[in-house]
C-alpha positions, 0 to 999 in steps of 0.5 A: 500500500502506497502513501496515497492509499494510506492517506485515503483510508485515513480520510475515509474511515469505515462508518461506526454502527450504533448497536448498543456496544462500546465503540472507539468513539466512546474513548475519543473525548467527543460527544459519545464519551461525554454521553458515557460519562454523563449517563453512566459514570456520574449517576453511578458514583454520585460525586460532586468532585467528579461532576466538575470533570476537571483534569484532576480532582482537588480534595482537602485533607485538614488544611492541605489541598491535594490534587489527584489524577489518573490516566491510562495510555494506549498510544499506538505505536508505542514509539513515535517521533519526539517521544514514546508511551513511557515519557508520554504517561509521565508528562500526561499525568504531571500536566493534569496535576499542573492544570489543577494548579498543583505541584507533583508529589508522587506517581504510581505506575501500572503496566499491562504487558502482552506476552511476547513484547520485546524486553529491549522495548520494555527497557527503553520505555522504563528508561524513558519513564525514569528520565522524564521523572528525573527531569520533572523532579517527581518519583514513582512510589508504587506500581503494578505489573500484569501480563496478558496472553499473546495477541490480547494486549497490543504490546503495552498499556500504561496507567499512571496516577499522580498526587500533587500539592496545590499552591496557596491561594491558587483556585482554578477549575473548569467552571471558573471562566467568566465573561470578559476573560482572555483565552491563551494557548501555550504554543502551536497545536496539533503536533502530537496527533499528526506525528503519531498518525504518521508513525502509525501509518508509515507515512513520510511527511517530508518533515521533521515534525515531532510530538509536543509531548512534554511537561508544561509544569515550568510554564504553568509555574512561571504564569502562576508566579506572575498571575495567581488569579488564573481562572481555568487551565486545560490541556487539549489532549483527546479532541484537541483545542476545540473540544477543550474549549467546548468543555470549558464553555459548558462547565462555566456556562459562558460563550467563547469566541476565538480567532482562527488567525490567532491560533498557532499551527505549524505549517506542516501540521496544517498541510497534513490536515488539509491533505487528510481532511482533518481540522487541526483544532481537533488534533491532540496535543500533549505538551500544550495548555489553555489558560483563561485569565482576567483580561487585564492580566492577560499580557502579563500571563502571556509574557511569563509563558513566552519568556521560557523557550518552551512557551515562545509560541504562546498566543492570545486566541480569544475571549469569554463572552456572554452571548452563546452560553455553552458554545464556542464560536470561531472567527475564520480567516476569511471573516465568517463565523462557525460554531465549534462542537464536540465531535462524535469521537476523535479524528485520530484514535489511540494517540494517548 
């Protein structure tokens, strides 16, 4: 199969049938996943904290406020330009803690290995996990390992959970965005999803594009140091930037307007998306975050992020509005407007 045939299959996937079984779309971060959470999980567990649907939960123990999060990584392939499933698991969990305004304290590590998985690959992944933890300054303090029959585990799955300590005076959450606030993004979007897609399908994009998988903690620290009144933070993983904004609009019951020309997208990502018929606003990131801040402090927050090399591409992309409550509207490059909605599933499944 040549590259053009591979691209055609990606752009024209087989349709899903809805016959009362779990579908890939239920894990894609879009409408079907939201329905699964709202109609099955939330009624079953009856938790006000869970109902906030943040990147992690904030719980109080005495005078201490802690953040807790968990995530399971099923990315295929496990190795991709710019990272692997091991470093991705550490970055993803630490970033979720950072989105709560927390400093990481400790991680857990759960491995599901398929019989026949190469020991050399496992060693590579373990070393990558250790290196990512060392760079961030957090330790794996507990874990678990399971092995499943050959052909029934897709190589390796990883679960990581994390505990973090909230900074004093920091209060962020998906329900705190308010009319007039400014919306920032920490860098170009879509790198991770397109890099993984190319690696998965053996497509040569004639570019050195790499995943943006990285810890956003240094950027968040710098921003909160300068602007402790940040309202909301979110990392646009499954479903990308558009889905994260839709979730915030619903949680805060506000309208959101963004300017397409202000959203940073690398030319190679935009080109790949145009070729495949994808929208880069829905392509996953693993080293970016959204921040909603009071408008009068937006410049200071943006400057704090841009002062670090990893945040040089940060931009102000929109604002929170009173109109169209619960909705996200995009001002296109040609001056028209269109509504951004959660997709049924995900353009590129199994990317995290």
